[in-house]
C-alpha positions in Angstrom: -18.1 -43.5 20.8 -18.6 -41.0 17.4 -18.0 -42.1 13.7 -15.2 -39.2 13.9 -12.9 -41.1 16.2 -13.7 -44.4 15.7 -11.0 -46.7 13.6 -11.4 -49.5 11.9 -9.9 -53.0 12.5 -9.7 -55.7 9.8 -8.1 -59.2 10.9 -6.8 -61.6 8.6 -5.9 -65.5 9.2 -6.7 -68.2 7.3 -6.7 -69.7 11.3 -10.7 -69.3 12.3 -10.0 -70.2 15.6 -7.2 -68.0 15.7 -9.4 -64.5 14.2 -12.0 -65.6 16.8 -10.1 -65.4 20.0 -8.2 -61.8 18.6 -12.3 -60.6 18.1 -13.9 -61.9 21.1 -10.5 -61.5 23.6 -10.4 -58.3 23.7 -13.3 -54.5 24.1 -12.1 -53.5 21.7 -14.9 -50.8 22.0 -12.2 -49.5 25.0 -9.7 -48.5 22.5 -12.1 -47.0 20.2 -12.2 -49.2 17.9 -15.3 -51.2 16.0 -16.5 -53.9 15.8 -13.3 -55.3 13.9 -13.9 -57.2 10.1 -12.7 -60.6 9.4 -10.8 -62.1 6.2 -9.8 -65.4 6.2 -7.9 -65.2 3.0 -6.2 -62.6 0.8 -9.0 -62.7 -1.7 -11.2 -61.3 1.1 -8.9 -59.4 2.6 -8.5 -57.3 -0.8 -12.3 -56.8 -0.9 -13.0 -55.4 2.1 -10.3 -52.9 1.6 -11.7 -51.6 -1.6 -14.7 -51.7 -0.8 -14.8 -50.5 3.0 -12.1 -47.8 5.1 -9.3 -50.1 6.8 -6.9 -48.4 9.7 -5.4 -50.7 11.1 -4.9 -54.7 9.6 -3.5 -57.6 11.9 -2.2 -60.2 9.6 -1.1 -63.2 9.7 2.1 -63.2 7.4 2.4 -67.0 6.2 -1.6 -68.2 4.3 -2.1 -70.8 2.0 -3.5 -68.3 -0.6 -1.3 -65.7 -0.4 1.7 -64.1 2.5 0.9 -60.7 4.2 3.8 -59.5 2.6 2.3 -60.1 -0.8 -0.6 -58.0 0.4 1.0 -55.4 1.7 2.6 -55.2 -1.9 -0.5 -54.8 -3.5 -2.4 -52.2 -0.2 0.5 -50.0 -1.4 0.0 -50.4 -4.8 -3.5 -49.5 -4.7 -2.5 -46.6 -2.6 -4.5 -48.0 0.7 -3.7 -45.7 4.3 -3.2 -48.9 6.8 -1.1 -49.3 9.2 0.1 -53.1 9.2 1.3 -55.2 12.0 2.5 -58.8 11.0 1.6 -62.2 12.8 3.8 -65.4 12.8 4.9 -69.0 13.5 8.3 -68.6 13.3 10.6 -68.2 16.2 13.3 -67.9 14.1 12.0 -64.3 13.3 12.2 -63.1 16.8 15.0 -61.1 16.0 13.8 -59.4 13.7 10.8 -57.7 15.7 12.7 -55.0 17.4 13.8 -54.0 13.7 10.0 -53.8 12.5 8.8 -52.1 15.4 11.2 -49.2 14.5 9.2 -48.0 11.7 5.3 -48.3 11.4 4.6 -51.5 11.0 5.3 -54.8 13.4 6.3 -58.1 13.8 4.6 -60.6 16.4 4.7 -64.1 17.4 1.7 -66.2 17.2 0.0 -66.9 20.0 0.5 -63.2 20.7 -0.5 -62.4 24.0 -3.3 -59.9 24.3 -1.6 -56.7 26.2 1.3 -57.0 23.1 -1.3 -57.1 20.3 -3.1 -54.0 21.8 0.7 -52.2 22.5 0.9 -52.3 18.2 -2.2 -51.7 18.0 -2.4 -47.8 20.4 0.8 -47.3 18.5 -0.6 -47.9 15.0 -3.7 -45.4 16.0 -0.8 -42.6 17.8 0.8 -42.5 14.0 -2.6 -42.6 12.4 -3.2 -39.3 14.9 -0.3 -37.7 13.7 -1.1 -38.4 10.3 -4.6 -36.7 10.6 -3.3 -34.2 11.7 -1.1 -33.3 9.4 -2.9 -33.7 6.3 -5.8 -31.9 8.5 -6.4 -29.2 5.9 -4.6 -30.4 2.8 -6.1 -33.6 1.0 -3.8 -33.2 -2.2 -0.5 -32.3 0.4 -1.5 -36.0 2.4 -1.5 -37.8 -0.8 1.5 -36.0 -1.8 3.4 -36.7 1.3 1.4 -40.9 1.4 3.4 -41.5 -1.9 6.4 -39.1 -2.8 9.0 -41.9 -0.7 7.6 -44.4 -3.4 7.7 -41.8 -6.7 10.7 -40.7 -5.5 12.4 -44.5 -5.2 11.1 -45.6 -8.4 12.7 -42.1 -10.1 15.9 -43.1 -8.8 15.9 -47.1 -10.2 15.1 -45.9 -13.1 18.1 -43.4 -13.3 20.7 -46.2 -12.0 19.0 -48.5 -14.7 19.0 -46.5 -17.3 15.6 -46.5 -18.0 15.9 -42.3 -17.8 18.6 -40.9 -19.2 21.7 -38.8 -17.6 20.8 -35.7 -20.1 20.3 -32.9 -18.3 17.8 -31.3 -20.4 16.0 -34.6 -20.3 16.3 -34.8 -17.4 14.5 -31.5 -15.7 11.7 -32.0 -17.4 11.3 -35.9 -16.3 12.1 -33.8 -12.6 9.2 -31.8 -13.4 6.6 -33.9 -15.2 6.8 -37.1 -12.3 7.2 -33.7 -9.5 10.5 -35.1 -8.1 11.1 -32.6 -5.6 14.9 -32.3 -7.1 16.2 -29.6 -8.9 19.8 -30.1 -11.2 21.5 -28.5 -9.0 20.6 -31.1 -5.8 23.8 -32.7 -4.9 23.9 -35.8 -3.4 26.0 -38.3 -1.1 25.4 -42.3 -2.5 26.2 -44.9 0.9 26.0 -48.2 -1.0 24.8 -50.8 2.6 25.7 -54.5 0.8 24.7 -57.4 3.2 28.3 -59.7 2.9 27.2 -62.4 4.3 24.3 -64.0 6.2 25.2 -66.2 9.7 22.1 -68.5 8.8 20.3 -70.5 5.9 17.7 -68.6 4.6 14.6 -68.9 2.8 13.8 -66.4 -0.2 10.3 -65.8 1.8 12.9 -65.5 4.6 15.5 -63.3 3.2 12.4 -61.1 1.8 11.9 -60.1 5.5 14.5 -59.6 6.6 15.9 -57.1 3.5 12.9 -54.8 5.0 13.5 -55.3 8.7 17.4 -54.2 7.4 15.3 -51.4 5.6 13.5 -49.7 7.6 16.3 -50.2 10.7 17.8 -47.7 7.2 15.4 -45.3 8.7 15.1 -45.0 11.8 19.3 -44.5 12.1 19.7 -41.6 9.1 15.6 -40.0 9.2 14.7 -40.8 13.1 18.3 -40.2 15.2 20.1 -38.3 12.5 17.6 -36.2 11.1 19.7 -36.5 7.8 17.6 -35.9 4.7 17.6 -38.9 2.1 15.9 -40.8 0.0 16.6 -45.3 0.8 16.8 -47.5 -2.5 17.1 -50.5 -2.9 17.9 -51.5 -7.0 19.6 -55.2 -6.6 18.7 -58.0 -3.7 21.3 -58.2 -1.0 22.7 -54.9 -1.2 20.8 -51.3 -0.2 21.9 -47.0 -1.3 21.1 -44.4 0.6 21.0 -40.6 -1.0 21.8 -38.2 1.5 21.1 -34.7 0.8 25.1 -33.3 0.0 24.3 -29.9 -1.0 26.4 -27.8 0.2 26.1 -26.1 4.0 24.4 -29.7 5.0 24.9 -30.6 8.1 26.9 -33.5 8.3 30.9 -34.2 7.3 32.4 -37.3 6.4 33.3 -38.3 9.9 30.1 -38.4 11.2 28.7 -40.3 8.7 31.0 -42.8 9.2 30.4 -43.3 12.8 26.6 -43.5 11.6 27.2 -46.2 9.5 29.3 -48.0 12.4 26.7 -47.5 14.6 24.6 -49.0 12.1 26.6 -51.6 11.5 27.1 -53.2 14.9 23.4 -52.9 14.7 22.6 -55.8 12.0 25.5 -57.1 13.6 23.1 -58.0 16.7 20.1 -58.1 15.5 20.0 -59.6 12.0 22.9 -61.9 11.9 24.7 -60.8 9.2 27.6 -59.3 8.3 27.8 -55.5 6.2 29.8 -53.8 5.1 29.2 -49.5 3.7 30.5 -47.8 0.8 30.3 -43.7 1.0 30.5 -41.6 -2.1 30.9 -38.1 -2.6 28.6 -35.2 -3.6 27.9 -35.5 -6.8 24.9 -33.7 -9.0 22.1 -36.0 -10.1 23.1 -36.8 -13.6 25.9 -37.3 -12.3 24.7 -40.2 -9.9 25.1 -43.6 -11.7 28.1 -43.1 -13.1 29.1 -42.5 -8.8 26.7 -45.9 -8.1 28.8 -47.9 -10.1 32.1 -46.7 -8.5 30.7 -48.1 -5.3 29.9 -51.3 -6.6 33.2 -51.5 -7.6 34.4 -50.2 -4.4 32.5 -52.7 -2.9 33.6 -55.6 -6.0 37.0 -55.0 -4.6 37.0 -55.3 -1.2 37.5 -59.5 -0.5 38.9 -59.9 2.6 37.0 -56.6 5.0 33.7 -57.6 6.1 31.5 -55.1 8.9 33.6 -52.2 8.0 33.1 -48.4 6.6 35.3 -47.5 3.3 35.3 -44.5 1.5 35.1 -43.1 -2.2 37.9 -39.7 -1.8 39.8 -41.7 0.9 43.3 -42.1 -0.5 42.9 -46.0 -2.5 45.6 -48.1 -1.2 48.0 -50.5 -3.6 46.4 -53.8 -3.3 49.8 -55.7 -2.0 51.1 -58.4 -3.6 50.6 -61.4 -1.8 52.2 -64.8 -2.4 49.8 -67.7 -3.4 49.3 -71.4 -1.1 52.2 -74.2 -2.0 49.3 -76.9 -3.4 52.6 -79.5 -3.5 52.9 -78.9 0.2 49.2 -78.9 0.7 48.8 -82.3 -1.3 51.0 -83.6 0.4 48.9 -83.3 3.4 46.3 -83.7 2.1 47.3 -87.8 0.8 49.0 -88.5 3.9 45.8 -88.0 5.6 47.4 -85.3 7.9 44.1 -83.3 7.9 44.8 -81.8 11.2 48.2 -80.2 10.0 46.0 -79.4 6.5 43.7 -77.2 8.2 46.0 -75.9 10.7 48.7 -74.2 7.4 44.7 -73.3 5.7 43.7 -71.2 8.3 46.9 -70.0 8.9 47.2 -69.0 5.2 43.8 -67.1 5.0 44.3 -65.7 8.4 47.5 -64.0 7.0 44.9 -62.8 3.8 42.5 -61.7 6.0 44.8 -58.9 8.1 46.2 -57.1 4.5 44.3 -54.2 4.4 43.5 -54.5 0.5 43.4 -58.0 -1.7 43.7 -58.2 -4.9 40.3 -59.8 -6.4 42.1 -61.6 -9.0 43.7 -63.5 -6.6 40.5 -65.8 -5.2 40.4 -66.6 -8.8 43.9 -68.0 -9.2 43.9 -70.1 -5.6 40.2 -71.1 -7.1 41.5 -72.8 -10.3 44.9 -74.4 -8.8 43.0 -75.1 -5.2 41.0 -77.3 -7.8 43.9 -78.8 -9.7 45.5 -80.3 -6.2 41.6 -81.8 -5.9 41.4 -83.3 -8.9 45.2 -84.9 -9.7 44.3 -86.6 -5.6 41.2 -88.2 -7.0 42.8 -88.8 -10.1 45.5 -90.6 -8.5 43.9 -92.6 -6.3 41.2 -94.3 -8.7 38.6 -92.4 -8.2 36.1 -89.7 -10.3 36.0 -86.5 -9.7 32.2 -86.2 -11.5 31.2 -88.9 -8.9 32.6 -87.6 -5.9 31.6 -84.1 -6.1 28.6 -83.6 -8.0 26.5 -83.0 -5.9 27.6 -82.5 -3.0 27.9 -79.3 -1.0 31.2 -79.1 -2.4 30.5 -77.8 -5.6 30.0 -74.8 -4.9 29.2 -72.1 -7.9 32.8 -70.8 -8.5 31.3 -66.9 -8.4 29.4 -67.8 -4.8 33.0 -69.8 -3.9 35.8 -66.7 -4.8 33.2 -64.0 -3.4 34.7 -62.9 -0.6 38.2 -64.8 1.3 35.8 -65.8 3.8 33.8 -67.9 1.2 36.6 -68.8 -0.4 38.3 -70.1 3.4 34.8 -72.0 4.3 35.0 -73.7 1.3 38.6 -75.1 1.2 37.6 -76.2 4.2 34.5 -78.3 2.8 35.8 -79.7 -0.2 39.1 -80.8 2.2 36.8 -82.7 4.6 34.7 -84.2 2.3 37.3 -85.3 0.0 39.0 -86.9 2.9 36.1 -88.7 4.4 36.3 -90.6 0.7 39.9 -91.5 0.9 39.6 -92.6 4.6 37.4 -95.0 3.6 39.2 -96.6 0.6 42.6 -96.7 3.6 40.8 -100.1 4.4 40.4 -101.5 1.1 38.8 -104.7 3.1 36.0 -102.4 3.7 35.6 -101.9 0.2 35.5 -105.4 -0.8 33.1 -106.1 2.0 30.3 -103.0 0.9 31.0 -105.0 -2.8 30.1 -108.5 -1.7 26.9 -107.2 1.1 25.8 -105.3 -2.2 26.0 -108.2 -4.6 24.5 -110.4 -1.8 21.3 -108.6 -1.6 21.2 -108.0 -5.7 21.8 -111.5 -7.0 17.7 -111.0 -8.4 18.9 -108.7 -10.3 21.0 -108.1 -12.7 24.6 -106.6 -11.9 27.2 -104.8 -13.2 30.6 -103.5 -12.5 30.0 -99.4 -13.3 26.5 -100.2 -10.4 28.5 -102.2 -8.3 31.8 -99.1 -8.5 28.7 -95.8 -8.1 28.0 -98.0 -4.8 31.8 -97.0 -3.3 32.2 -94.1 -5.9 35.0 -95.9 -7.5 36.5 -96.2 -10.8 35.3 -100.0 -12.0 39.1 -100.5 -13.5 40.3 -99.8 -10.6 37.6 -101.6 -8.1 37.9 -104.6 -10.3 42.2 -104.6 -9.5 41.6 -104.0 -6.2 38.3 -107.0 -5.6 40.9 -109.6 -7.3 43.8 -108.1 -5.4 41.8 -109.1 -1.9 39.6 -112.8 -3.1 42.1 -113.6 -5.8 38.4 -113.6 -8.2 37.9 -110.4 -10.8 33.6 -109.4 -9.6 32.4 -111.2 -12.8 33.4 -114.2 -11.3 32.4 -114.0 -7.9 29.3 -113.1 -8.7 29.0 -116.3 -10.9 30.6 -118.2 -8.0 27.3 -116.9 -5.6 24.6 -117.5 -7.8 26.0 -120.9 -8.5 26.5 -121.4 -4.8 22.5 -120.2 -4.1 21.5 -121.7 -7.1 22.6 -125.6 -6.1 20.9 -123.9 -2.2 17.8 -124.1 -4.2 17.6 -127.1 -6.4 18.7 -129.3 -3.2 16.5 -127.6 0.0 13.8 -126.9 -1.6 11.0 -127.6 -5.1 10.4 -124.7 -6.5 10.9 -125.1 -10.7 13.7 -124.8 -12.2 12.6 -121.3 -13.9 11.7 -120.3 -10.5 15.6 -121.0 -9.2 16.9 -119.2 -12.4 14.7 -115.5 -11.8 15.9 -116.6 -7.6 19.7 -116.1 -8.8 18.9 -113.1 -11.7 19.0 -115.1 -15.1 15.8 -114.2 -16.9 16.7 -116.9 -19.8 16.1 -120.1 -18.6 18.7 -122.2 -21.5 21.9 -120.1 -20.6 21.0 -120.2 -16.6 21.2 -124.0 -17.4 24.4 -123.8 -19.4 26.1 -121.4 -16.8 25.2 -123.5 -14.3 26.3 -126.5 -16.1 29.8 -124.7 -16.8 30.2 -124.5 -13.1 28.9 -127.8 -12.1 29.7 -130.4 -15.4 25.6 -131.1 -14.5 22.5 -129.8 -15.8 20.2 -128.0 -13.4 17.8 -131.4 -13.4 20.6 -133.8 -13.0 21.4 -131.8 -10.4 18.5 -131.5 -8.1 17.7 -135.6 -9.2 21.6 -136.7 -7.7 20.3 -134.6 -4.2 24.5 -135.0 -3.4 25.6 -133.4 -0.5 27.5 -130.2 -1.4 30.2 -128.6 0.5 29.3 -124.5 0.6 
């Protein structure tokens, strides 16, 4: 094996045993690879990458001092040419494995079988060979080719964020300065790819990985499969822009582009567990791009009820259909009477109708949200419940922006709120259940100060309303019941034990002995000392 044909591999993992296993378990020389270098954290890896030539890096994605994605970003910033194979312990990301394999990177599930790792390394070597053949004679061409997509993407982001003026003279000068391969006559067709929702909860880290996979899949669909010249730009979270060469005589038409987008949507539904829609603009010059992209974002904002669809900006826009809002009085009556099954049927029937509407006015979602919240607050008020005690901090209290993003989101939120509120109303249907909870709370807290407000919070009721139903059921207001329970316990302790009277007072919630003696005498007409001396039998 000569130095010319050798590949240099770096293993990065904070697990020493994992590195030793991979390093010693494979005959790397058989695959033209020098003895692998090892690193146990991101800092060590950066030092090796900066001062040595590394062709392939096998890297754990999660480590205590920084993750593999951060290391990859650093590699790109340093303009290093390294093929990266990520390892992860999370089976949840197995569905991302195929998408990542579409590009030059791979995600493998730990513990990784050696044959799978070797297959990924060989694939990386094949890519390196092709790149070396491409740049064999022109070093400057190699540098330009490697970093051109990032430079072009940076240009597009600056243009869309208005960090670059759309003035044609300034644009032309900037294109030349940055060596961007466009002219003022170049035309593009922008495509906005928007994630409408994920089908499972994702952390920020997981969403970042999934969006990375979505982008790789986009490159495969648009560039590798279709041969379309385009630039992919991720300007905002949850959306990706594709700028396609839209000059006259380009080798695609809208119908062909629509089919490509539909194929991509189907793949995302299958492999990434998400709903995605694509919005296709019209061919525009570079100085018109910002306005065209804003039009696509507006088209996206107006789509509140259609999922996994492809929309064309130049299609004749259908007028928003005038539809009726639901009868909240009917919903209120069903909620109040506990007819939850019938209410859910009515809610789903109503939203099914909205989902079938070809174009729905987004303002209707705001109006329904306001009417629904008014109905919920009224329902709680007439039952003596305080909305902030019931709903605050619960899953029912999504922000309005999140709840009304689409009809699907609004339907899920409405059903969640109905179920949440109904659960609390059901707990009040049997007032005896509430009274028993109150009594239990008082019994276990006799040695503490207890207020009506403290008790009311335990059963999510207004304090005055709770006092009324408690007196109706027991014949006593809450404060009088607490006093009786304390005196009952105090009498037991005075008769059955020899503990000091001051300790008896503390045991039933009185830190002030004179005040305890006063309240005890009020109930028994005797002081605690006289009561103990008499040791009269007491009926409890």
